[in-house]
N, C-alpha and C positions, 0 to 999 in steps of 0.2 A: 632394424628388421626389414628385410625385403618382402615384397608381396608379389607372388606369381601364382595367380589363382588356378585351381583345378576345377574342371566341370563335374568331377565325380563326387557328388554329395546329394543328400536327400532333402526334399522340401516336405513340410514347411519348417520354419525355424523352431527350435526346441527351447524350452524354458531352462534357465541356468541351473535350476534345482535338480534337473534330471542328470546333470553331469556328476558322476560319482567316481569315475576311474580315470587314471592316466595310463596309457599302454605304450611301452617302448618297443620299437622295432629296429632291426637293421635293414638296409636296402637289399642286401644279398645280390648285388650286381657288380660286375667288374669295374664299370666306369660310373662315376658320380653323375656326369652329364646325362647318361642314359637312364639312370634312376629318376632324375628330375623329369626327364622327357616322358617316362612311363607314367609317373604320378600325375602328370598334367595332360595326358592324352585321354580323350573320351573313349577311345577304343579299348583301353586297358581295364576300365571300370574299377580302378583302385586309386586310393589317395590317402592322405593323412592331413592333419591340421597343420603340422609343422614339419620342417625338414632341416636337419642340422648338417651343414657341409663339413668337409675335412678341415677347413680353416676356421671352423667355429661359427661361421655366419649362419644366421637363422632365416629361413624363408617361411612365410605364412602362406599355406596353400589353400586352406579352407577356413573361413571364420568359425570361431568357437561354437557359435549357436546354430550351426548347421551340422548335420550328421555326415562325417566323412566315412568313406568305405575302406577301412583299414584292418579291422579285426576278423571279418568274415564269420564263418561258422565258429562259434565260441561259447564257452560257459565259465561262470565263476560264481560261487555261492549260489544264490537263487536266480541269478541273471542269465538269460540266454541272448545270443546275438548282441554282443556288447557295444557295437557301433553306436547305438542310440543313447548309451549312457556313459560314453567315454570320449576322451581326447587322445588322438593318436600322434605320436612323435616318431618320425623316421630319422635314423642316424646313419649317415653314409659309412658303409663298411661292406666289403665284398662278400662276407659271410662264409659259412662252412663249405660251400661248393666252389669258392673262388679265393683260396688262400686267406681265410679268416685271420684277422690280426687284431691286436689291441686297439681300443678306441683312442683317438688322439686327445691329449690333455686339453687342447682348445675346444674340442667337441664337448667334453665332460664339463668344462667350466661354463659353456653356454647352456648346456642341458640343466645344470644346477640352477642358474639364474631363471631360465624359462619355467622350470618345474616349480620352483618356489613361488613364483608369481602366480601360476595356475592353482597351486595348492591353496594359497591365501584367497584368491578370487572366488574359487568354487568350494572352499571348505572341504577339501578332499582328505580323507583319513589316510594315515601312513600305510595301512595294510591294503589300501586300494590303489597303490602304485604297482603296476604289474608289467610283466613282459609278455610278448605275443605267445611264447611257448607255455606260459602259465594258463592261458585261457583256451589254447588250441594245441594241447600236447601231442595229439595224433598227427598234426600237420606241420607244426612249426618248431624251430630250434632257436629262433631269435628272441632277444638280442644275444643269447648264448653265454657260454661259461667264461668268456673274456670280459663280459660287461661288469663294471665295478660296483655291484650291489652293496657290498660291505662298506665301501668308501662312501657311497651315496647315503647310506643309513646314518653315518656319522654327521652328514650334512642335513639330517632330518628329512631325508627323502627315502621313503620305503622303510622297511624294518628288517632286523637281523637278530639272530640269537645271541646269547651272552655266554656261551660255553667256551672254555679255554681250548687252545689248540692242542695242549697236552692231553686233555681228556678226550678230545675228538680222535686224535691219532691212536690213542690207546684202545678205542672201541671200533676203529675202522676194520672192516672185513670180519668182524665177530658175528657169527650167525645168530639169528633169533628164531624162536619157535612160532608156530602158526598163530597162537594167541596174540603175540606181540606184533606179528605182521598185520593182523587185523586191526590192532590198536594204531599202528602206523597210518593205515588208510583212514581210520576214524579221525585221527589228528589232521590229516591232509584235508578231509572234508570240512573240518572246522576252520582251517586256514582259508579255504575257498576253492581248492582243487576239486574238480568234478570229472569223473571218468567219462570220456566222450562216447563210448560204446559204438565205435566205428565198425560197421558190419563188414567192412573190407578186411578186417583183421580179427584174429581170435581174441577171446576174453583175456587170455594171458598176455597177448601182445599189447592190448589196450592198457592193461595194468603197468606194463613195462614203460609205455609212453609217459604215464603220469609220474612214475618213479623218476625217470630221466629228467622230466621237466623240473621236478622238485630239486634234484641234484644239480642241474644247471644253474639253478637260482641260489641254493643254500649250501651245496657241497660241491663246489666247482672243481676241486682237485681230482675227483674220481667220479666219472659218470658211466656207470655200468648197468643200470637198470635193476640192480639187486639191493634188497633191503638188508642192511646190517644194523648193528647196535648203534653206530654213529648216527645213521639216518633216523633211527627211532628217537634217540636223545634230542636231536635237533627238532624233530617234529613235535615232541612233547613241549619243548621250550617255547616254540613259536605259538603253539595252540593256546598256551596260557596268556599270550599277549592279546589275543582276540577278544574283544568285548562285544 
């Protein structure tokens, strides 16, 4: 592992017990070198604990016991501003604005090794492995719908539903009534999603953001901001896993 420290972190050191989450990001920049430069520049005021290059090489930017500035304004469960309770991992990928593509196998292999190490070290629960869009749905799309959440769950990183593809496709685009739409949001709250209530957008738009974040994570084939029976079934299944 390489070390290339970023100045963008908070003092003092935090206790290891305060680390409860791991948050995955993509860099969202055309060039990997520019992403590393930004994350290590004091002017940018952004960073992460780790950076995974296209070739799979891992760079340690901020030591674990310091708070890196990676999540920004964010919410999950009862937690606000997740920087202080999380470890951030940036994965090199140009993102939605710059020809978003699949993550490299070398990157995912390195991510698995690093994340398993962190899970064991800090005793992080599987449903506290998150994406940036999970905790900031009104602002972020990363790591996005090409991120292999299902595959990672098979490697005991994060969690996934156990509904068959046949059942999912059968219920896709099937409308549900208001009562079940409310149940869907209740399930999302139990999983951890919290509506951001961004005053720059209408209440309806804020709800669409949270639906899309859920879909980017758990229904990656169709991200349309609409609740259908498939989404409801997935939300019910996942909510049962939360203890």
